[in-house]
N, C-alpha and C positions, 0 to 999 in steps of 0.2 A: 646784617643783625637781624634773628630768628625772634619775632614777638609771639611768644606763648597765647593761643587764645584759649580762653576759657567762659563759660556761661555765667551771666550773675541773675539772680532774681529781683525783679523790681516791680513793684503794682503800677496799675494803669496810670495814675497821676505824675509818679515818677517818670515813667518812659516818656509821657507828652512833654514834660517840661524839659526832659533830657533832649528830644528829637526838636525843641523849639530852639535850646541853645545851640545844639552842634548844626543845624540850617544855618544858621547866621554867623558860627564861629568865625573870628573872634570879638564880632560887633557886641556890643551890649545889648542887652534884651530887657525891657522895663518889666515892672511887677507888673502891669494890667495887663501887658500882652501876656506874659507868661499864665496869668491867672484864666484868661479866656481861651487859652489852649488846653490848660489841664480841666478845669470845670466851664465848659464849653455854654452851658444852660443854666447855670447858677451863680448865685451872688455870695461869693464869699471874704473872708477878711483876711488879709496880707498875712498872719501869722500863719492860717492853713499852709501858706504856700512855704515860708519859712521852715515849718514841720517838715515839707517832703524834702525841702532841697540839703536840710541836715542830713535826712535820713539816705539822699541820693549822694550827697558826699562821702558819707560814711561806706555805702556800698561800693563805690568806685575807689575807695581808697587815700582820698584827698590827704594829705597833712603825712602820709608814711614816708620815711625816707626823705620828706621835703617836697614830696610832688603834690603839685597841685591841678585840679583839673576846672571845677567853676571858683570863681572869684567875685566878690561883691565890688560894685562900683558906688559907694554911697551916691544917694540922691538919684542916681539914675536907673540900676537895676543889677544886672546878673551876665558875666560870659563866661564862654568855656572856651580856655584859654591853652589847651593841648593841641598840638598840630592834628589838621583833619585831612585825611586823604580820601576826597571821593572817586569811588570806581563806578560810579555810575548816576546820572542824573536824580536827585532823591526822589521827585515826583515818581519816577518810573521805579524804583525800588522796592517803594512802600506798596505801588499798584501790585508788583509779583509777590509781595509777601502778606499783603491783608487778604483774607478768605471774602469772597463776595458777600458772606452775609452778614458782613462786619459796617457793611454801609449804613451810616446815620441817621439818615432818613431815604424812604421809600415812597410812591407816589400815592399808596393806600394806608399807610401805616403814621401814625406817630412816630417820634424822634424813639431809637433803642435806648431805655433807660440806660444809665452808668450808676456805676459804684454800688452794683449791687453786690449783697454778701450772700453765702451762701444756698446759690439756687441753681447750680450749673447741673445736679443730678436731678432734681424735681423737672427742669427741662428738659433734658433728654429722656426721663420718663414718659413726660406728658407729649412731648415727640413722637416717640416712637408708638405710645396708644393712640393719638392721633390718626396716626399712618394705618393701624392694623383697624382700629374699631369704628373709626371715622366720626364721630360724635361723642365728645368727651366735656363733660361739665366740672368746672375746677369750683370746689367748694372750700369755704372758710370763713369766719367772722372777720369784718369789717376791721380793716386796718393791717390784716395781716400780709399782704401783698398781691392779691389776686391778679388786679391789674397789670402790676409789674410784670408778674411771672407771665402773664397770657400774652405782653407785650414782647417778651424775651421770646416765647414759642412763635410768637406769628413772625419777628425776625428770622430766626433759626430755620422756618420751615420755607421760607422763602428759595431757598437754594434749590427745594422741590418745586415749588411754585411760583416761579419769577413774575412778576407784577401780576400775580393773580390771589395775593392774600388781602382781604378787607376787613377792616377793624371798626366795629357801630359801639358807640359809645351811648348806650342809652339810658345813661344818665342825664343825657341833656332833654328826656322828653319825660313830659307829664301824664299823658294818657296814653293807656294801652292800645287805642285803637289807631295810634301814630307810629305803631314799631315797625308796621310794612312800609310805610312811608319812609323811615329812618333808612332801614336796612335797603329799599330799594334805591334811596339817595345816595349811600354809601358805597353800593357794588356797582352805579352808573349805569342804573336802568332808565331806557327814556320814558318821555312823556307816555303816560297809560293810565288807565284806571287802578288806583290804588287801592288792590284788593289782595287779599290773600291767595288765592288762587293764581292769580296774573304773575304774582311775584315767583311762585313755587314752580308755575310752568318756565319763568324765563330762566331760571336757575337751573332746569332739570337735567339740562345736559351739556352744563358746565362746569371745567373742572377747575376749582379752586379752593381756596379755604375763607370760611366766615369767622371772624370774632365778637360774639354778642358780650359786651362788657357791662355790667352790672344789672342783672337781669330782674332784681328781687321785686324792683318796686313796680313791675311792668311783668310779672312772672307767668300771668296765664297768657298773655298774648305770644310771649316769648316763647312758653311753652309750646304752643299750637305749632308756630310756625316752625320752632327746631324738628317736632315731630314729624310735619309733614315734608321737611327738608331731605331727612334722612332715610324717609320711606321713598320719595319719588327720585332724590338727587344721586343716582349711586356714585359719580366723583366728584360730589361736593365733599369737604371735610370742616366740620363744625366744632368750634369749641367755643364753651358760654362760660361765664364765671357770674356767681350770685352766692349769697349767702344761705341758701338752700337751693336743696333737688330740684329740678324742674318736674321730675315723677312722671316721665314719659317712654315712650317703646323706645329702646336704643340707645339709652341714653346709660355712657360708663361714664361711672362718678368719680374721680380724683379728689380726693380730701387732702388740701394744700396742709401741711403740718406749719406750727409755728418752728422760727430758727432754734436749732438745738444751742442749749447752754449748758453748761457744764455742772454736775454733780456736786453737792457739796462737800467738801474737802482740802487741804491742804494742795492750794494751785500754786506754781509757779505762772512768771508772765507768760513764758514760751508755750507753756499747758494751756492757759487759758485762751490765748489768742488764735488756737485751733479751733476753736468752737466759733461756729458763725456768729449767734448773736453777741456775744463778747468783740468779735471782729468789728461788728456793723456799729456798736457801741462807739468804740475807740474811732472809728474812722469821722464818724457824726461828731463825737467830742472834739477830737481834733481842729474838725470844721468851726467848731462854736468859738475857737481860739486857744484849746487848752493844748500847750504845749508840751509839758511834762512828759515822760515814757511813764509807759505804766510799770509801776512797782511789785517785786513779788510780794511785797505784802500788801499790796491793793488787790491785787487779783481775785481774791474771794469775796473781796467786798464788790466788785464789777461783777461776780459771778452770779452773785444773790440779786444785784438790781435786776440782771436779767432773766433771772428764775423769777422774780417778783413780776415781772411785767410778761410772763407767761412766752415770752420769746415774739410776742407779738411786734413785726417789724416798723412799722407807725408810733408805737409808745415806745420804741427803743431809742427811736430818733427822736422823740419829743422831750424823753428824758435826757437825752445824753447833750441834746440844744444847751442846758442848762451847766452843763457843768463849765465853759468857758466863763461862767458869772459865779456860781457856788463852789467849784470844786467837786472832785469826787465825794470826799466825805460831806461836804455841805448837800450833794444833791441825793444820797443817800439817805440822809437823817430827811430832808422833805419828805421824798417819797414815804418812809415810815410812817411821818407824821399825817402826813395830808390824807395817806389811804384809809388810818384808821378811823380818821376824823369820819370822812366821806363814808365809810364803810360800815358805820355804826349801825348796830341793829341786825345785821346781816349774819345768818346764822352757819356759814360757811367762809370758805376760805373766797378768794375773788373768783368766781365764773370766768371764765375764757371769754365770753361773750360779752361779759358789763367789763373786762379789764379797759377796752379803749374807753368808753363812756366816762369810766372814772380817771383812766390819764388824760383825758380833753379836759374834764373838769377840774382836775387839779391844776394843769396848765392854764387854764382859763382865769383861775381863781389867784394867780401870780402876776396876770396884766396888770397892769394901770388902769384905772378908770377910762380915760380916753383911750388905749389899746382895745378894753372892751367893747366898747361903743363902737369903736370904728370894726373891729373884725367881727360885730353883731349885725351892722349897716351891710357889710360888704358881702355877707351871706345871701345877698339880694339877687347877686351876679350869679348866673347858671354858665361856668365853662370859662373863658378867659375875659380879662378885661383891662383896659390900657390906666395907667397913672390919671390922664385927664376923667375918664370916666368914674373912675375914682372920687376925684375931687367934687364932680360935680354931684352925686348921689351919696357920698357919705358925708359932706359936708353941710353944716348948716350955722347958726348963731352960738351954738355950745362948740361946736367943733368945726372951727375957720378951715377953710379950706388949704392954707399955709403948711396946717398941720399935718396933712394928709399923708404927702412924701414920707415925713420923717417916719409916722408911724407904720407906714408899711413896709418900711426897713426895718424898723422894730418888728413888724410880726414876721418878716423873712427870717431874720435871724433865731427867731424863737420856734423856726419851721412848722409855722401854721399857714404861713403864705408861700408857693412857691413861684417864680420866677423864670420865664424864657423869653429867647428873644426869637424872633421868626421874620423872615425879610427882613431884618432890621429894626424891626418895631419891638420895644420890651412890651410883655403881656405879664400879667398876673394871673393866677388862679388858687382858689381856696380847693385844698385835697377836699374830696366832696363828703367823704366824714366829719371832716371840719365843720363844712358848710352847714350839712343838717344841723349840728350838733349848735351853731352860732344862730341858726335860723330858729330854733326853737327860744333862745335867749333874745333874739329879734320881737317874737311874739311876745315872749314874757314882758319885755320892755315897754311895750304900747306904742312902740315905734313903725310897726311893720307897715303901717298905711300910708305916712307920709313916706317913709323911703323906698316903698313900690311906687310911688306915685311919682316920685322923684326918678327911678329908674326906667319907668314907661316914657315920660315925658323926655328925659336925655336922648333915648334911643329912636323918638316920634322926631326929634330934632337933630339928632347927631349926622357928622358928616362922615364917621364910620360908616354908614350904611351907604355902600357905592352902588350906584346901578349896574344891571350887567355890563359887560365890554360888547362892542359891533359886532362881534362873534359868537354872541350868545352866552359866554362863557359870566357866572355870579361866583364872585367871591365873596364867600359869607361866615366869615370867621366869627360874627357874632349871631347865628342862626337860632343858637340856644338861649341867649339871652330877649333877642327877638320874640322869640315864642313864649318864655316867661311872663316877659311885658305883654304880649296879648291876652294870656290867660288871663292876669289880672285886672286888665283893663275891662275885658267883657266878663270879671266873674261878680260876686254878689257883694264886694265892697269895694269895686274898681270905678274908673271912671272911662266910660265908653268913646265920650270926645277926644280923649288922650289915644285910645284904642285906634280909632277910625285916623287919626292923624298918622299913626304908627304903620296902619295896616295899607295906605296910600303909599307911600315909603317902601313898605317891605314886599308887597303881592309881588313886583317885576321879581324879585329873587325867587321867590316861591314858584311861579311860572318856569324862569329861567332852568329851575332845578327839578323840576317836573312836579313837584310836590302838589300834584292838584287837586286832591283833597282838603288839603291844608288852605289854599287859595280859596277855594269856593266857601271853605268855613268863615274864614276872615271876611273875606270881600261882602258876604250875605250879612254877618254880624254889624259889619261898618256902614253898611247903608242902610241899616237899622236903628242907626245912632247919629245919624249926620249931624256933626257941630254945624252953626251956620258958616263958619269960614271955609267949611268945605262944602257945602251945598252949593249947587249950581256952580263949581267950579271944575276946572280939568280933574280935581282930586276925586270929584263925584264921577266923572267920566273913567278914570281909572279903575275905579270900584266896580262899573257896572260892565266896563270892558273885561276883567279879570274875571268876573261872574261869567260872563255868557262863553267865554272862550274855556275855560276851565270847566263848563257844565258839558260842553259838545263833547269835550274827550272822556268824559267821566259816566257820562248818562245817558249817552246815545241819541239816536235824533227825537227827543222828545219835545211836545208842542212848545212847552213854556221856554224852551230854550230860544225858540225862534223869537217869544214875545223879549225877553233878556234883550236879546240883540238888537231888536228893534227900538226898545228902552233908551239903550245904551247910544242907537243910534240920532236919534231925537234929541238926546243930552250935547251929543257932538256937533250936531246942526244949529244947536242954541248958543254953543258957545263958539260956533266959528273954527271947530279945530276941524280944518279940510282934511289934514293927513289922518287923522283918527278916525273920521267919515270913512277914507277911503279902505283902513285896515279893518273898519266892522260891516261895511259892505261886503268886502272879500269873505267876512265869515259868514254872512247873509248867504252869499250866491252859493257859498260850499254849503249852507244848510240843505237850502231849497234845490241844490242840485243831487245831494244824497237823495232827497227825500222823493225824485223824480218829476218835481215841478218844474221842468225845463222852461217855460212861457215865463214863469215868473223870475227864473234865473237872469232872462235873456232883458227882462225890466230894470234889475238888479245893476245888471253889468253897464247899461246906458246911464244908470244913475253915477255908475261909479267913473265911467269915461268922462263925465261933466265936471268931477270932483277934482278929476287929475288935471283936466284942463286948467281948471283954477289955479291949479298948484303950479303948473307950466316946468314941471322937470322932470328931466329925462326917466329916471326910477319912477315917480309913478305913472307917467304916462306909458311907460313897458307894463308894470301890472296891470293899468285899467284894460290894456288893449288885448294882454293875453286874457284876463278874465271876459271881454267880450269874444274872443275866438272859441272860449269853450262852452261860451253861454249858446253860441251859433252851432257850434258843433252838435251838441246834444239836442238843440230844437231843428235840426234838421238842415242846414244851409251850411254846406262844406266850402262852399265856395267863398262865401263871407269869412267861414273861419277862416280858412289857410289866410286871409287876406290881413286879417286882425293880427293874427300871432305872428306874421312874418312881420309887419308893423311893429310890433312888441321886441321883437330880437332887435332890431334896427335901431329901436328906441334904447335897449340896454346897452347897446354899445357905445353909447353917447352917456352911460352913467359912471360915475366913480366906485360904484360899487360891486364887489366881487360874488355876492350873493345878494338873494332878492328874498330877506326871511320875514313873510306875516301873516300870522294868523297861526302860528305852529309848525310851518313848512315854509320851502325854499320855492315860489311862484314861479320861479322858471323851469324847477322840473316838471312842475304841472303842464307846465306850457308844452313841454318836450312832448310828455306824454301824448298830450291830446295831437300836437303836431304831427307826430309819429302814426296816429291814427286817421288824422286827415289825411296825410300826403295817401298812406295805403288808399283809402276809401276814393281819392281823386283819381288813382292811376300811376301812382307813383311808388311801385314797391320796394325797388332799392332806394329813392331816396328815405322812406319810411324805415329801412332797415338802419341807413346810416345814423338817422335821428336818434334812434331808440338804443344803439350802442354806444352813442355819445352817451347820451342820459345815464345809463348805468354806470359808464366810468367815473362821470361828475360825482355820483350819487356815492359810489364807493372812496373815490376821494375826501369826500365830506364826512363820512364815517356816522351817517345820521341813520339810522332804523326807519325814521318816516319817511325820508328823505330818498331810501335805498327802495321801501316798497313801494312808492310811486313810479319811480322809474321801471323798475320789476314790470309794472303793469302793463308796459309795452310788450309784454309777452302776446298778448292778444294779436296785433298786426304781426308779431314773428309767428304764431298760428296759422292766421291767414295767409301767409307766403308759401306755408306748405313745409315748411321748417320745423319738421315733428320733432326730431330729437330736441334740437335748441330749445324750442317751445317746453317740453318736459322740464328740461331741467332748470329753467327759468320759472316755470309755475310752482315746480315744487322748494325752489328755493324761497318762492315768495310764500310759502303756505308755511315753510318753518319759520322763517323770520318774523310774519305776521302773528304766529300762532304762540311764537318766544314773547312778544310785547304785548299781547293780548290786543292786537288791532283788528277789533271785529269785520267792520266793512272790507279790510283786504284779506281776511281771511275766507269771508265771500267770495270776493273775486277770485281769488285764486281757486276756490271750491270749481266755482262755475268754468273755469279757464283747465281746469284739470278734466273737469266733465266733457267739456269740448273735447279735447287731444283724445279722450278714452273714445268718443263718438268717430273721430276720424281716425281710430284705429281700428273700429270695427268692435266695440267692446261695447254693447247697446247695456247689459244689465250694471256693468259697474259704471256706465255713466249715469243712469237712472240713480243709484244710489247717491252719486256726487252731487248730481244738481238736484235733488230733493233736501241735501243736506245745505245746498246754498241757499235755495227759496226759504228755508225756513230759518235759518241765519240772519235774513234782511227782514225777514219778518218780526220778529223777534227785535231787530237793530231799528228797524222802520227806514232801512237803507235799499233804494231802489233805482239807483243811478245806471246799475248794468242790467237791471231785472230783466230786460227785454230777451237779451242775449241767454239767458236762462231758462226762458220760457222756449222760445226756437229750439234750443240743443236738447231739451227735453222731447219734443216733439221728434225730432231726428232719431235719439235714442229708441224711441218705443218701437219707430218703425224698423229698426236696427233688429230688433227682438220680435218682428213679425206681428206685433200687435198693435193691427189697425185700431181697434176702437179706444184702445187708450193714447193712441197719438190722435185720433181725432178730438178727444175731450179734451187734450193738453192744446191741442191747436187751436180749439176755441176760445180756452182760455188763456192763451197768448193772444190772440187778438183781441179779446174783449178787453185785458190790460193795456193793450197798445190804445183802444179806442179810450177809455177812461182816462189815462196819465197823457196822451197826447206823444207818446212812443213814437219817434222818427226815424231814426237810426237803423233799429233792427227791423220797421216795418217792412221793407224791404224782403229780407231775408224769411220773416214770420210768414209770408204773402207765398214765397217761394217751397216752404216747409207746408204750408196749407196744400198748396197745389202738389205736393210730394203724397200727401195723406189722399187725396181725391183720386188718384192715380193709383195707388195701392188698393183699393177697394176691390171686393169682389167685381163689382161691375164699374170699370174704370170709368170717370166723368170727364170725359176729356173737354167737353165745352166750358166746363164750369173750370178744371184746372188751369187752360188757356186763359178765361177770363182773369184768375188769382195772377196768372205770370206777367199776362199786359200789365194789370194794375201795380205789379211788381217793379216793373220796366219803367212804367211812367214815373213812380215816388222815386226811382233812384236817379232818374232823369233830372227831375226837377231838383232834389238835393245836389246835384254835381258828382256822383257817386259814380265814376267811371268803372270803376271795380265790380261794383254790385250790379252796373247796368250788363257788364258782360258775363256774370252769373247768370243772371236773369235772361239773357238773350239766349245763352247756351242752352237752358234750359226749356226756351219756348223754341228753340229752332229743334231741338229734342222729340219734343211734342210734336211739331209740325211735320218732322219727318216721319213717324209712326201715323199721321190723319194723310200721308201724300203730298206734303207742303215742303221738299226740300227743298225747291227754287227758293220760297218765301223766307225759308229757314235762313239760307246763305245768304241771300238779301239783307238779311237781318242784321245777322252775325257779323258780318265780313266788316262793313264801316265801322262800328263799335271795335273791332280787333284793332283795324287801322289806326288807330286814334291814340294807340299806345305807343311809347319810345323808348321804355325799360321793361324789365322783367320777366322777359321772353321765356326764361327758364323754370317761372313758377309755375305750380301745376294748373290754374285756370286759365291760364294764357296758352300752354300746351295742349290742354283737353282742348280749350276752344279752336286751335289751329287744325289739330286731328281733326275736328267735326267740319270745319269748315272743307277741308281735304275730301272729306267722305261727302259733304252735300254741293259742293262745286258743279257746277252744270256742263254737261260736256260741248255745250254750243257758246260758252262764255271765251269772250275775245281776250286773250292777253292772261298777264297772272296777275289779278286782284289781292290774291292772299300772299302776304310777303315770307313764300316759302324759304328764302334762304335766309333769312331771319335766325340766329341759334337758338 
């Protein structure tokens, strides 16, 4: 028997219902399950399901010649009763036929809007413009559907920009200076200084799409950001929505039109529903419970309603939501009478930009007193909120919490409140326009103060604010409400005490999301208004620690940051918070190291070790040992540095943690960096290379820009090994990464290394330019950890250019800087460079050069730096050969060379062996030089 196949036309809801029934055929599927499949993010009445089932049966031909496809089982649900032949697993067939762009939720986007009418052509046009012009502003009055269209476009372009489309809802922020932070957080920018230039730099080379939604209330900042991004980010595509144009260069305006409504005239039902406005009205009327089909005689009336509402989508939805209760004629009468009353005294017809306000007023006046009171109070929420939050904030003696659930349902039915399910949790949200309208009513009612107080107090104590997880990820769906509560609390009519309690709970979330400017602002505000229950507690310590840590990343190495950390440390000591003491000591140690105050850093590290011993857990002992190792390295004791670093790694093996994140980065990463340097200095270049490679591989696995920059700082021992190609690759990568994220200290390190590479390649002039830029940046940032290497390399660069006078001045500056700061690690190399200057003079100063090299050798020996001993001894042996002391040179250099057990292919050891062969006395007995080594 041959079955004739023919296509049929089904709406999206009907199709979802049919799929659900066929999947389970011939089982009975409940009404609730069918509703959840067809309306996954909405709350609808059962009547809506019945309407679609009636249409679906009619389309399938149920009842013709006694054929049945779908039957109703009273009290249970519906069943597809015709035989079903499955040609392939259903999930597979759906995956093969569903376009990639139709996935409901993507990583960076809210859910794709469903049930949208009349916007296909608009979405296609905007998508095309966005591709060709790169910067499109979607302009239109409130309620016309700008956000809906923007989301549709965003989901559509994901086919061209997979996992690179970011949606930024600016409605959740209240201050223009927070626009940059909001965008930075949305696009996944790492911890950084929240500046416009930093964000623009970070995005400048990325290929992605950014949607800035609801720009009108922060239009100045949004316009500045959009214009800069369009100018400097050639691969970035920008879509903005606003009620007014941004009025900046590069902006292409797309005026979003209202949904088209039919002109006056005798219409049939079939003609009317071809117009988007009428189709939307009837779809939403059906959802409100209006089950009767549109008759031909009603078509003109519905068309008139849509024209009266100017085709504004939200206004149509609001009006259609009344049809289930009042019917078509009753709704039309209400619209005529209420609009005439509300617009009395106006000289013209309803202006488009006023239509929604009138619509909201009309809808508001139809509410009961308690519904209006609830709507007003719910307007204090920014973004989504839970039923529990609504019950606490909106309820009082006048409006009991038991009534809130019923009132929410009523407001949902009237399309004044939306509901969604996210990760199994039901959340509510007022449309932004509705919220603004209701907020004005709340102010007029005189209840704004008490309701705002309850709102702030709720989030100050609510379990909805969860701390960041162990991996540092912060899930903050209530961030917009937290911001609003903090703004009110520290505002002119707020309660700073409540704000301080909220700040204690919220600040870890700001830190985890790298919202450092906000973190600093709220922690400082809270410390200025500490209530008695927080003062002298761990809450105060949280605020002080947050203020210190956010300041060190956003304000450079300024002096008051040290005081902030010391104040926080005193608080931790007073409270006996040993683990927090260790964290703050790490921050203070980092601060002093960056300043080049290495002796102070050793003292702080010793304090950290004492605290860790009291804690007596492997993680704390590992971190404290690493801090000791880093301190001894910079202070010039490489033997002790290696010992403590290796002890730290043995302790870490006993820890149950895979990451050691403290004060903004993984402490193990810093330890691996320093160990790589120490191993090279101690004469183990091959082991140094292995540690460096492991550090970079580990940082890449974590996908953390800060940690990867730290790992890439191992480029310095890579350069010391003589691997110029790999060093150049890593230095370029460090410079690019640190520039993108505006990590100024690491930019300085990258410039220094690139300058040293230029010296190694013989490009003196290029090196001078890079090294001067590095020193200037170090001066601005007050960052001097590796300044010694930069000073020394500048001397070498001037010598390459043949400018001995400039080299002499640079050498004097370098040695003076070392004496002033206590620089140890680079001092032997500075002395070597100084000796080179003395020998390059018109009249070489052999005695002074010999003295400098002898001092360099002694200093390298004192610090336990075998690799630097070799360099100094090689230079001194060459000098002695010039003065007729070749035997002395051989006697000096040979024992040092003999102490090496690896790295014989590195340039320093190759050069030393070559020189030893030249210096070897003819009467030497045996072969003391390991000529047979590779």
